[in-house]
C-alpha positions in Angstrom: 262.3 46.2 34.8 263.1 43.5 37.4 266.2 44.3 39.4 269.1 41.8 38.8 269.2 38.9 41.2 272.3 38.3 43.4 273.1 35.2 45.4 273.1 35.6 49.1 273.2 33.0 51.9 270.0 33.0 54.0 270.6 32.0 57.7 267.8 29.5 57.7 267.8 25.8 58.5 271.2 26.0 60.0 272.4 28.5 57.5 272.7 25.8 54.7 270.2 27.1 52.3 270.9 29.6 49.5 268.2 32.0 48.4 267.9 34.5 45.5 267.6 38.1 46.7 267.2 41.1 44.5 269.5 44.0 45.1 266.4 46.1 45.8 265.8 43.9 48.9 268.7 45.2 50.8 267.6 46.5 54.2 267.2 50.3 54.4 266.3 52.7 57.2 262.6 52.7 58.1 260.4 55.4 56.6 259.5 58.5 58.6 256.2 56.9 59.7 257.9 53.7 60.8 256.2 51.6 58.1 258.3 49.4 55.8 259.5 51.1 52.6 258.2 49.9 49.3 260.5 48.7 46.6 260.4 51.2 43.8 260.2 48.4 41.2 256.9 47.0 42.6 253.7 48.3 41.0 250.5 49.0 42.8 249.1 45.5 42.1 252.2 43.8 43.6 251.9 45.8 46.7 248.2 45.3 47.1 248.4 41.5 46.6 251.2 41.3 49.1 249.2 43.2 51.7 246.2 40.9 51.3 248.1 37.6 51.0 246.7 36.0 54.1 243.1 36.6 53.0 243.7 35.4 49.4 245.5 32.3 50.6 242.4 31.5 52.7 240.3 31.5 49.5 242.4 28.8 48.0 242.9 26.7 51.1 239.3 26.5 52.5 236.6 24.7 50.4 233.8 26.9 51.7 235.3 30.2 50.8 233.9 31.5 47.5 232.3 28.1 46.9 230.3 27.4 43.7 227.0 25.8 44.6 226.0 23.5 41.7 222.6 22.4 43.0 220.2 23.0 45.8 217.5 20.6 47.1 215.7 22.0 50.1 218.3 22.7 52.7 220.9 20.5 51.0 223.4 21.9 48.6 225.9 20.3 46.2 229.4 21.6 45.7 231.1 19.5 43.1 230.5 15.9 44.1 229.7 16.6 47.7 226.2 17.1 49.2 226.2 19.2 52.3 223.6 20.4 54.9 223.2 24.2 54.6 223.8 26.0 57.9 225.2 29.2 56.2 222.1 30.8 54.5 220.2 33.7 56.1 216.7 32.6 55.1 215.5 32.9 58.6 211.8 32.3 57.9 212.2 29.9 55.0 210.5 32.2 52.6 213.1 31.5 49.8 211.5 28.1 49.2 207.9 29.0 50.1 205.7 27.7 47.3 203.0 30.4 47.6 205.5 33.2 47.4 207.3 31.7 44.4 204.0 31.2 42.6 203.1 34.8 43.1 206.1 36.2 41.3 205.2 35.5 37.6 202.1 37.8 37.8 204.3 40.7 38.8 206.9 40.0 36.1 204.1 39.9 33.5 202.8 43.3 34.6 206.1 45.1 35.3 208.9 43.3 33.5 212.1 42.1 35.2 213.4 45.4 36.4 212.1 48.9 36.9 213.6 51.1 34.2 213.7 54.4 36.2 215.8 56.0 38.9 213.5 56.2 41.9 213.8 59.9 41.8 212.0 59.9 38.4 209.4 57.3 39.2 208.7 54.1 41.0 206.3 51.2 40.4 203.3 51.3 42.7 204.8 48.2 44.4 207.1 50.5 46.3 204.3 52.6 47.8 202.4 49.4 48.8 205.4 48.0 50.6 206.3 51.3 52.3 202.7 51.8 53.5 202.5 48.2 54.9 205.9 48.5 56.6 204.8 51.8 58.2 201.9 49.9 59.7 203.9 46.9 60.7 206.6 48.9 62.5 204.2 51.5 63.9 206.6 54.2 62.8 205.9 57.6 61.0 207.2 56.6 57.6 209.4 54.2 55.6 211.8 54.6 52.7 212.9 51.7 50.6 216.4 51.3 49.1 218.1 48.3 47.6 220.5 47.2 50.4 221.5 48.1 54.0 225.0 48.7 52.8 223.7 51.3 50.3 221.8 53.0 53.2 224.8 53.1 55.5 227.2 54.4 52.9 224.8 57.2 51.7 222.5 58.1 54.6 225.0 58.3 57.5 227.1 61.0 55.7 224.0 63.0 54.9 222.7 62.8 58.5 225.9 63.8 60.3 227.3 66.4 57.8 230.3 68.0 59.5 229.2 66.8 63.0 230.2 63.6 65.0 229.4 60.0 64.6 229.5 58.1 67.9 230.2 54.6 66.8 229.7 51.5 68.9 232.9 49.6 69.3 231.4 46.4 67.8 229.2 48.1 65.2 228.8 46.1 62.0 231.5 46.6 59.4 229.0 48.2 57.0 228.1 50.8 59.7 231.8 51.5 60.2 232.3 51.9 56.4 229.4 54.4 56.3 231.0 56.3 59.1 234.3 56.4 57.2 232.6 57.9 54.2 231.1 60.5 56.5 234.6 61.2 57.8 235.7 61.8 54.2 233.1 64.5 54.0 234.3 66.2 57.2 232.6 64.3 60.0 234.5 63.3 63.2 234.3 59.6 64.2 234.4 58.8 68.0 234.3 55.1 69.2 232.6 54.2 72.4 232.9 50.9 74.3 230.4 48.3 73.1 227.0 48.9 74.8 228.6 51.1 77.4 226.0 53.8 77.9 228.1 55.7 80.5 231.1 55.9 78.3 228.9 57.2 75.5 227.3 59.8 77.8 230.8 61.2 78.7 231.7 61.5 75.0 228.5 63.1 73.9 228.5 65.5 76.8 232.0 66.7 75.7 231.0 67.2 72.1 229.8 70.3 70.4 226.0 70.6 70.7 225.9 73.0 67.8 226.8 70.3 65.3 224.9 67.2 64.3 225.5 64.1 66.4 224.7 60.6 65.4 224.9 57.5 67.6 225.3 54.5 65.4 225.0 50.9 66.6 223.5 47.5 65.9 220.1 46.3 67.2 220.4 42.5 67.5 224.2 42.0 67.2 225.1 39.8 64.3 227.7 37.7 66.2 226.2 37.3 69.7 222.4 37.5 69.0 222.1 40.0 71.9 220.5 43.5 71.7 221.4 46.7 73.6 219.1 48.5 76.1 217.6 50.7 73.5 215.4 52.6 75.9 218.6 54.0 77.6 220.3 54.8 74.4 217.2 56.5 73.0 216.8 58.5 76.2 220.4 59.7 76.0 219.9 60.7 72.3 216.8 62.7 73.3 218.5 64.4 76.2 221.4 65.6 74.0 219.3 66.3 70.9 221.3 63.6 69.1 220.1 61.0 66.6 220.1 57.3 67.4 220.8 55.3 64.3 220.2 51.5 64.7 220.9 48.7 62.2 218.4 45.9 63.0 219.3 43.7 60.1 219.4 40.6 62.3 216.3 41.3 64.4 213.7 42.4 61.9 211.6 39.5 60.8 212.5 37.3 63.8 211.7 39.3 67.0 208.8 41.6 67.5 206.3 43.1 69.8 205.4 41.2 73.0 201.9 39.9 73.4 200.0 37.7 75.9 199.2 35.5 72.8 202.9 35.1 71.8 204.1 31.5 71.0 207.6 32.3 72.3 209.7 35.1 73.8 210.6 36.3 70.3 207.3 38.1 70.5 204.9 38.5 67.5 204.8 39.9 64.0 208.6 40.1 63.6 208.5 43.9 63.5 211.9 44.5 65.0 213.9 45.2 68.1 212.3 48.5 69.0 208.9 47.0 69.0 210.2 44.0 71.0 211.6 46.3 73.7 208.6 48.6 73.6 210.7 51.7 72.7 209.4 54.5 70.6 211.0 56.2 67.6 211.7 59.7 69.0 215.2 60.9 67.8 215.6 57.4 66.2 216.2 56.0 62.8 216.0 52.3 62.2 217.6 50.5 59.2 216.9 46.9 58.3 216.4 44.7 55.3 214.4 42.0 53.7 217.2 39.7 52.6 217.7 37.8 55.8 214.1 37.1 56.9 212.2 37.6 53.7 214.8 36.4 51.2 214.4 39.5 49.1 216.8 42.1 47.7 215.4 45.2 49.5 216.1 47.3 52.5 214.3 50.1 54.4 214.7 53.1 56.7 212.1 53.9 59.3 212.2 57.6 59.7 210.1 60.9 59.9 208.3 61.9 56.7 210.2 65.2 56.5 213.5 63.4 56.5 212.2 60.9 54.0 211.4 63.7 51.6 214.9 65.1 52.0 216.5 61.7 51.5 214.8 61.4 48.1 217.1 64.2 46.8 220.1 63.7 49.1 220.7 59.9 49.2 222.6 58.8 46.1 221.0 55.3 45.8 217.6 57.0 45.4 218.9 59.2 42.6 221.5 57.0 40.8 221.4 53.3 41.7 219.3 50.8 39.9 216.3 49.8 42.0 215.5 46.3 43.3 214.3 43.8 40.7 210.6 43.3 40.3 211.0 39.7 41.6 212.4 41.1 44.9 209.5 43.5 45.2 207.1 40.7 44.5 208.7 38.3 47.1 208.6 41.1 49.6 204.9 41.6 49.1 204.4 37.8 49.2 206.6 37.6 52.3 204.6 40.3 54.1 201.4 38.3 53.4 203.0 35.1 54.6 204.2 36.9 57.7 200.7 38.0 58.5 199.3 34.5 58.0 201.9 32.2 59.4 205.0 34.2 60.4 204.6 33.5 64.1 204.6 29.8 63.5 207.9 30.1 61.5 209.4 32.2 64.3 208.3 29.6 66.9 210.1 26.9 64.9 213.3 29.0 64.9 213.0 29.5 68.6 212.5 25.8 69.2 215.5 24.9 67.1 217.7 27.6 68.6 216.9 26.4 72.2 217.5 22.8 71.2 221.0 23.8 70.3 221.6 26.1 73.2 220.2 23.5 75.7 222.6 20.9 74.3 225.5 23.2 74.6 224.6 24.0 78.2 224.5 20.3 79.0 228.0 20.1 77.6 229.0 23.0 79.8 229.8 25.1 76.7 229.2 28.8 77.3 227.7 31.0 74.6 227.3 34.8 74.7 223.6 34.6 73.8 
């Protein structure tokens, strides 16, 4: 029941305003941990809403937060009565509107239906094997395992890999990597942060850790905010020296940057096969995670990993056992996207490079510094 209200004078605006204050609002001594005490009359929802008030207010005040897009025409979108240019989507290669890819989808739907009916542990459409085999060739890695999303992978695979060992987490690692580390902490792992891209700080921390327990170094490939990548050769060497595992999320590099070639059209390289191929670094003591949503416009993600670890993940990673798999349309657009990547992906990447440098050159002329 609401506590009875009492009239008190609030010393605001020259002390002339009168406010209603509940008797339960009377100031009390702080709690033992120094945090404000909760009113006993507030339920969990009241407390939760109060704690997130700033974020929820943003939703109501900003027109592009949780916007409903009523119509799309190319790279123009309509929200209510307003047509806007779309600079917010992650369709890096433009495959979401590719006519050949779209036309290929109905054939797969007719053959497999809209959604695989099985947990992947029980059975998978042959499409999965086709994609995993092609991805293994594209990445030049030992093996590939497909799961629905990168977030699924971080939340389920990081805890399995580290067990009761230590996750060394880059100070600017993506929030989804951090969340996966927090799940691992709930299972008994220790989380240690190192300064962003600071190999020497990481070396000190790893050297001081217990070599008898699993150790995972978790970080981004191409950083989602700056567009920069770490010196992966140095981090991979450190992981090998200490028998640790380097775990890299290349969500923003895969599909855009790739292996270097004398025939490359731009310094993004060729084939879009990721940051490790771009830097010419091997996969020893390395696991790479990335997805198809940003460059291939498909709801699917993958782990590049050794085959023995892949076999173990099939029984240890919860999304493989319990989550619904990706829809058939997403598998179909991934297959179509891989074909388009082979045929004309480098042209799409060159177009991205040209547009990016057009913006960066203009910013430089305006003497605006960017971190990229």
